[in-house]
KEFI-869329 format. One record per residue (C-alpha): residue in one letter; x, z, y; residue number from 1. Coordinates in steps of 0.5 Angstrom, whole numbers, plus 2048, in hexadecimal, padded with zeros to 3 digits. Layout:
! KEFI-869329
   rest     u     w     v    nr
      A     X     Z     Y   NUM
...
***
This chain:
! KEFI-869329
   rest     u     w     v    nr
      L   697   8B4   862     1
      T   699   8B7   85B     2
      R   6A0   8B4   85B     3
      L   6A1   8B7   862     4
      M   69F   8BE   861     5
      K   6A4   8BE   85B     6
      H   6A9   8BE   861     7
      W   6A7   8C3   865     8
      V   6A9   8CB   865     9
      G   6A5   8D0   860    10
      G   6A1   8D3   866    11
      V   69F   8CD   869    12
      T   69D   8CA   862    13
      V   699   8D0   860    14
      A   695   8D0   867    15
      A   693   8C9   866    16
      V   691   8CA   85E    17
      P   689   8CC   860    18
      A   689   8C6   865    19
      F   68B   8C1   85F    20
      A   687   8C5   85A    21
      S   681   8C4   85F    22
      M   682   8BD   860    23
      N   683   8BC   858    24
      A   67C   8BE   858    25
      H   679   8B8   85C    26
      T   67D   8B3   858    27
      P   679   8AD   855    28
      A   675   8B1   850    29
      A   675   8AB   84A    30
      S   67C   8AD   849    31
      R   67A   8B1   843    32
      G   678   8AB   840    33
      V   671   8A8   842    34
      R   66F   8A4   83C    35
      V   669   89F   83C    36
      E   665   89C   836    37
      I   662   895   837    38
      S   65D   893   831    39
      F   657   88E   830    40
      P   651   88E   82C    41
      S   650   888   827    42
      S   649   887   82B    43
      V   64D   884   830    44
      H   653   881   82C    45
      A   652   880   824    46
      G   659   87F   822    47
      P   660   882   824    48
      V   663   880   82B    49
      T   66A   87E   82C    50
      G   66B   87E   834    51
      R   66C   884   839    52
      V   669   88A   83B    53
      Y   669   88D   842    54
      V   667   893   846    55
      M   665   893   84D    56
      V   665   899   851    57
      S   662   899   858    58
      R   660   89E   85E    59
      T   65A   89B   85F    60
      D   654   898   85B    61
      D   651   894   860    62
      R   653   88E   85C    63
      E   655   88F   854    64
      P   65C   890   854    65
      R   65E   88A   850    66
      L   65B   886   856    67
      Q   660   88A   85B    68
      I   667   888   858    69
      G   66B   883   85B    70
      R   672   882   85E    71
      T   671   888   862    72
      G   66B   88B   85F    73
      T   669   891   85B    74
      P   66E   893   855    75
      F   66D   891   84E    76
      F   671   891   848    77
      G   672   88D   842    78
      R   674   88C   83B    79
      D   674   886   836    80
      V   670   887   82F    81
      E   670   883   829    82
      K   66A   883   824    83
      L   666   889   827    84
      S   660   88A   823    85
      P   659   88C   826    86
      G   659   894   827    87
      Q   661   894   826    88
      A   664   896   82D    89
      G   66A   893   831    90
      I   66E   898   834    91
      I   671   898   83B    92
      D   675   89E   83D    93
      I   67B   8A0   842    94
      T   680   89B   83F    95
      D   67C   895   841    96
      L   67D   891   847    97
      G   678   891   84D    98
      T   677   88F   854    99
      P   678   891   859   100
      L   67A   897   856   101
      E   67F   896   850   102
      S   67C   89B   84C   103
      L   676   89F   84A   104
      K   67A   8A5   84C   105
      D   67B   8A3   853   106
      L   673   8A5   854   107
      P   672   8AB   859   108
      P   66E   8B0   856   109
      G   666   8AF   858   110
      D   660   8AB   857   111
      Y   660   8A4   855   112
      F   65B   89F   852   113
      V   65E   89B   84C   114
      Q   65C   895   848   115
      G   65F   892   842   116
      F   65F   88B   840   117
      V   661   886   83B   118
      N   664   87F   83C   119
      V   662   87B   836   120
      Y   668   876   834   121
      S   666   86F   830   122
      E   66B   86C   82B   123
      F   66E   865   82D   124
      K   671   861   828   125
      R   675   85C   82C   126
      A   677   855   82A   127
      D   67E   857   82B   128
      G   67E   85C   825   129
      H   67E   862   829   130
      T   678   867   828   131
      V   676   86C   82E   132
      W   671   871   830   133
      M   66E   870   837   134
      H   668   871   83B   135
      D   664   86B   83B   136
      D   661   869   841   137
      Q   659   869   841   138
      W   658   865   848   139
      E   65A   86B   84C   140
      G   661   869   84E   141
      Q   665   86E   84A   142
      R   663   874   84D   143
      W   663   879   847   144
      N   65F   87F   84B   145
      V   659   87A   84B   146
      S   65A   876   846   147
      P   654   874   841   148
      G   654   878   83A   149
      N   659   87D   83D   150
      L   657   884   83C   151
      Y   657   88A   841   152
      S   654   891   840   153
      D   650   895   845   154
      V   653   899   84B   155
      Q   655   8A0   84A   156
      R   656   8A5   84F   157
      V   65C   8A9   84C   158
      H   661   8AF   84F   159
      I   668   8AE   84E   160
      D   66D   8B4   84E   161
      R   672   8B7   84A   162
      S   66D   8B9   844   163
      T   66A   8B2   844   164
      E   66B   8AF   83D   165
      T   667   8A9   83A   166
      I   662   8A5   83E   167
      K   65E   8A1   839   168
      L   65B   89B   83B   169
      V   656   896   837   170
      A   656   88F   83A   171
      S   64F   88E   838   172
      N   64D   888   83D   173
      K   64E   881   83C   174
      I   64F   87C   842   175
      P   64A   877   842   176
      Q   64B   86F   843   177
      V   64D   86C   849   178
      E   647   86A   84D   179
      V   649   863   850   180
      P   645   861   856   181
      A   640   85C   856   182
      D   641   855   858   183
      T   63E   853   85F   184
      P   63C   84C   862   185
      W   643   84D   865   186
      V   647   851   860   187
      K   648   84F   859   188
      R   64D   852   853   189
      I   64F   84F   84D   190
      K   653   852   847   191
      I   657   84E   842   192
      Q   65B   850   83B   193
      S   662   84D   83C   194
      A   664   84A   836   195
      L   66B   84A   838   196
      L   66B   852   839   197
      T   667   853   833   198
      K   66C   850   82F   199
      F   672   854   832   200
      W   66F   85B   832   201
      G   66B   85A   82C   202
      R   664   85D   82F   203
      P   65F   859   833   204
      I   662   859   83B   205
      Y   65E   857   840   206
      L   65E   853   847   207
      G   659   853   84D   208
      A   658   850   853   209
      T   653   852   859   210
      V   651   84C   85D   211
      L   64F   84C   864   212
      L   64B   846   865   213
      P   64A   842   86C   214
      R   644   841   870   215
      D   63F   83C   86D   216
      F   643   83C   866   217
      A   63D   83C   862   218
      T   63A   836   865   219
      S   640   832   866   220
      T   644   82D   862   221
      M   64A   82E   866   222
      K   651   830   863   223
      Y   655   836   867   224
      P   65C   838   868   225
      V   65D   83F   865   226
      L   661   845   867   227
      Y   663   84A   861   228
      R   664   851   864   229
      Q   669   854   85F   230
      G   669   85C   85E   231
      H   667   862   85B   232
      F   661   862   856   233
      G   65B   862   859   234
      L   654   860   858   235
      G   651   860   860   236
      A   64F   85A   864   237
      P   656   856   866   238
      L   657   858   86E   239
      G   653   85E   86D   240
      F   64D   859   86E   241
      Q   646   85C   870   242
      E   641   857   874   243
      G   640   85C   87A   244
      N   648   85E   87B   245
      E   64D   85A   87F   246
      I   64F   855   87A   247
      G   649   854   877   248
      Q   646   852   87E   249
      A   64C   84D   87F   250
      W   64B   84B   878   251
      Q   644   848   879   252
      R   645   845   880   253
      D   644   83D   87F   254
      D   64B   83C   883   255
      F   64F   841   87E   256
      P   653   83D   879   257
      R   650   83D   872   258
      M   655   83F   86D   259
      L   655   843   866   260
      V   658   84A   866   261
      V   65A   84C   85F   262
      T   65D   853   85D   263
      L   660   853   856   264
      Q   660   858   851   265
      H   665   859   84C   266
      P   666   860   84A   267
      A   66C   861   845   268
      P   66D   867   840   269
      Y   672   869   845   270
      F   66F   869   84C   271
      D   669   867   84F   272
      D   66C   860   850   273
      S   671   85C   84D   274
      Y   675   859   853   275
      G   673   852   851   276
      V   679   850   84D   277
      N   67B   84F   846   278
      S   680   855   844   279
      V   682   857   83D   280
      N   67F   85E   83D   281
      L   678   85C   840   282
      G   678   855   83D   283
      P   676   84E   840   284
      Y   671   850   846   285
      G   674   84B   84A   286
      D   672   846   845   287
      A   66B   849   844   288
      I   669   849   84C   289
      M   66C   842   84D   290
      Q   669   83F   847   291
      E   663   842   845   292
      L   660   846   84B   293
      I   661   842   851   294
      P   65F   83C   84D   295
      E   659   83F   84B   296
      V   657   842   852   297
      E   659   83B   855   298
      T   654   837   850   299
      R   64E   83C   851   300
      F   64E   83C   859   301
      R   650   835   85B   302
      A   657   836   85E   303
      I   65B   830   860   304
      G   660   832   85B   305
      Q   666   82F   85F   306
      P   66C   833   862   307
      W   66B   831   869   308
      A   664   835   868   309
      R   667   83B   864   310
      I   66A   841   868   311
      T   66B   848   866   312
      D   66C   84F   86A   313
      G   66C   856   868   314
      G   66F   85D   86A   315
      S   674   861   867   316
      T   674   860   860   317
      G   670   85A   862   318
      G   675   858   867   319
      W   67A   858   861   320
      I   676   854   85D   321
      S   673   84F   862   322
      L   67B   84E   864   323
      A   67D   84D   85D   324
      H   678   848   85B   325
      Q   679   844   861   326
      I   681   844   860   327
      L   680   843   858   328
      Y   67A   83E   858   329
      P   67C   83A   85F   330
      D   678   834   85D   331
      F   672   838   85B   332
      Y   671   83B   862   333
      G   671   839   869   334
      G   672   83F   86C   335
      V   673   847   86C   336
      W   672   84C   871   337
      S   675   852   86E   338
      Y   674   859   871   339
      C   679   85F   870   340
      P   67B   85C   869   341
      D   67E   861   864   342
      S   686   860   864   343
      V   688   859   864   344
      T   68F   85B   863   345
      F   691   861   85F   346
      T   696   864   864   347
      D   690   868   866   348
      V   68B   86A   861   349
      E   687   870   865   350
      G   68E   873   867   351
      I   692   871   861   352
      N   697   86C   861   353
      V   697   869   85A   354
      Y   69E   866   85B   355
      K   6A2   86B   85E   356
      D   69F   872   85C   357
      D   6A1   876   856   358
      N   69B   87A   856   359
      A   694   879   858   360
      F   693   880   85B   361
      Y   699   882   85F   362
      R   69E   87E   863   363
      K   6A5   880   864   364
      I   6A8   87F   86B   365
      D   6AF   881   86C   366
      W   6AF   889   86A   367
      R   6A7   889   86A   368
      T   6A2   888   865   369
      V   69B   887   868   370
      P   694   885   865   371
      I   692   87E   865   372
      I   68B   87E   869   373
      N   686   87A   866   374
      T   680   87A   86B   375
      R   680   87C   872   376
      E   67B   87D   878   377
      V   67B   878   87E   378
      N   67F   87D   882   379
      G   684   87E   87D   380
      H   682   884   87A   381
      V   683   885   872   382
      R   67D   884   86E   383
      L   680   884   867   384
      T   687   883   864   385
      S   689   87E   85E   386
      E   68A   884   859   387
      Q   683   887   85B   388
      R   67F   880   85B   389
      N   683   87E   854   390
      H   681   885   851   391
      M   67A   884   853   392
      E   67A   87E   84F   393
      L   67D   881   849   394
      V   677   886   849   395
      N   672   881   849   396
      G   676   87D   843   397
      T   67C   87D   83F   398
      K   67F   876   83D   399
      G   67D   873   843   400
      R   676   874   842   401
      S   674   878   848   402
      G   670   872   84B   403
      E   674   873   852   404
      Q   679   86F   856   405
      L   680   870   854   406
      D   67E   86F   84D   407
      I   67B   868   84E   408
      W   681   866   851   409
      S   685   868   84C   410
      A   680   865   847   411
      V   680   85E   84A   412
      F   687   85E   84D   413
      G   68B   861   847   414
      P   68D   85F   840   415
      L   689   861   83A   416
      G   68C   868   837   417
      K   68D   869   82F   418
      D   687   86D   82E   419
      G   682   867   831   420
      Y   681   86A   838   421
      F   685   868   83E   422
      E   68D   86A   83F   423
      P   68C   86E   845   424
      L   690   86D   84B   425
      F   692   875   84B   426
      D   691   87B   848   427
      K   68A   87E   84A   428
      R   68D   885   84A   429
      T   694   884   84D   430
      G   694   87E   851   431
      V   69A   87B   84D   432
      I   69A   873   84E   433
      N   69B   86F   848   434
      R   6A0   869   84B   435
      A   69E   864   846   436
      V   697   865   848   437
      A   698   864   84F   438
      D   69C   85E   84E   439
      Y   696   85B   84A   440
      W   691   85D   850   441
      R   696   858   854   442
      E   696   853   850   443
      H   68F   852   84E   444
      Y   68A   855   854   445
      D   68E   855   85A   446
      L   68B   850   85E   447
      L   690   850   864   448
      E   695   84F   85E   449
      Y   691   84A   85B   450
      L   691   846   861   451
      K   698   846   862   452
      R   699   843   85C   453
      N   694   83E   85C   454
      W   693   83C   864   455
      T   695   835   863   456
      T   68F   833   85E   457
      V   68A   839   861   458
      G   68B   839   868   459
      P   689   832   86A   460
      K   682   834   866   461
      L   681   83A   86B   462
      V   682   837   872   463
      G   67D   839   876   464
      K   679   83E   871   465
      V   67C   845   871   466
      H   679   84A   876   467
      V   67B   851   875   468
      Y   679   857   879   469
      T   67B   85F   878   470
      G   67B   865   87D   471
      T   682   867   87F   472
      M   680   86E   87C   473
      D   67D   86C   876   474
      N   67C   873   872   475
      F   680   870   86C   476
      F   686   86D   870   477
      L   683   866   86D   478
      N   685   863   874   479
      N   68D   864   872   480
      S   68D   85F   86D   481
      T   688   85A   871   482
      K   68D   85A   877   483
      E   693   859   872   484
      L   68F   853   86F   485
      E   68D   850   877   486
      E   695   851   878   487
      W   697   84D   872   488
      M   691   847   874   489
      K   694   847   87B   490
      T   69B   844   877   491
      T   698   83F   873   492
      Q   69A   838   873   493
      N   697   832   86F   494
      P   692   833   871   495
      H   693   838   877   496
      Y   68C   83C   877   497
      E   68C   843   87A   498
      G   684   844   878   499
      F   680   849   87C   500
      F   681   850   87D   501
      L   67D   855   881   502
      Y   67E   85C   882   503
      G   67A   862   884   504
      D   67E   866   889   505
      G   67D   86D   886   506
      K   677   86B   881   507
      G   677   86E   87A   508
      H   674   86B   874   509
      C   671   866   873   510
      W   671   863   87A   511
      Q   66E   85C   87A   512
      G   66F   859   881   513
      P   66B   85A   887   514
      E   666   855   885   515
      T   65F   857   883   516
      T   65D   854   87C   517
      A   659   84F   87F   518
      E   65E   84D   883   519
      R   663   84C   87D   520
      L   65E   848   879   521
      K   65E   843   87F   522
      Q   665   843   87F   523
      M   666   842   878   524
      A   660   83C   878   525
      A   664   839   87E   526
      H   66A   839   879   527
      I   667   836   873   528
      A   664   830   878   529
      R   66B   82F   87B   530
      Q   66D   82D   873   531
      K   667   829   871   532
      P   669   822   86F   533
      D   668   81D   875   534
      G   661   81A   875   535
      M   65E   820   872   536
      T   658   823   876   537
      T   657   82B   876   538
      P   64F   82C   875   539
      W   651   833   873   540
      W   652   835   87A   541
      R   64E   832   880   542
      Y   652   834   885   543
***
């Protein structure tokens, strides 16, 4: 508007000045420099803190502002701090990046509920010689806003306008320890310290499993097949089991398959799960799961312990993990049901073509430059652009310490950086892609490329085992890479194996097929029964 008015003749410009001045009076009030000071007393944390401070700004106080943030949640802003002493203030001002508003100066004048927060990092002296500061998961699944030991202030109501200067918030509250649900006759939980991961990270690292037991487990000596459900961290009962709900009622029937259903917990310093594979940035999580956690589960809970009686499934992140485990450990699992898996090839990573795009935020199409869409609604409307999504992650944490999706992909799939954190695929501020890192992703973790290179040895071990489901309108475009995998599998030779792919027309994230959970479990049980050695009976299923 200002540039346009400069080209108008004097009379028109003069007439427009009062209107422009009036509009300027209603510009964001924080433009004069809202400043927030966040401190903490020694009563909640005795020593200095290296970590990150935040301020959350909400229009409502029906929930604490720290519980209202998210990909499309209430505005919040952050800044790293180093050796911040009790009583000393960490500063957030208009120069600090925020989301969904980029700066405090973008806040319109008005009344708000604000809350300060301190995310406490721990020092990791890793076996690779690097020392890094990261959030040490407290069995909450890398959610810093609810993580035990982190600090938060009481909620204050403040008025922000042109006269607002300094808002002082004292993080005098400490989040208590996680309350792990109690075991029941049906659901048991284990937690072990991983020797492999503890050695790599230089601090105790834990793995866990939540096990749904079959009917009559306690009074039987029978051994059972196992379904390993891959996915995000959680302590709830597998399958959402409750004695009175639909799956609970089916599970207790005499003619229902008796199986173990196991969810695995492997939170990592970068994310709520490790993606279940070895990597230079996260360490030997794949080895730890396969050599430490699963053997512990199968010994404690009387698993058959043979590949034909061991299957895996999962959705989204769990869809990728389950498919990757079947592909990378083909002799270990007897089948996979992968639902809406994360990108199985990196030609479409939530809209980004890692191999062809030069920028992760914008794409040039002839003369036009258009934003890359990260998330869509099932009707095709845009929910978030790639730039918005990645700036949200950057506000959560620098150096990949956001605990969010794009950062964990970079941590798992990418090379080690010189500073001990991962070498990012692209600049989080500008979106410029690092071509060398893209090549590393392709060489090490692109599942389709892996199959292309190793089909003659891996392919024969996958025949009859691969089942993939996704919606055609997956909100994160995950159906695109799945389709590319399907089309390639149609061309395979020696052996020719197309796998099983099913698409939900118009369905979003995370479509898992038309069957109920009980129907899917019976489908899986039938698959296991078909693979059992000749002459072996199935006492675990009285069908």
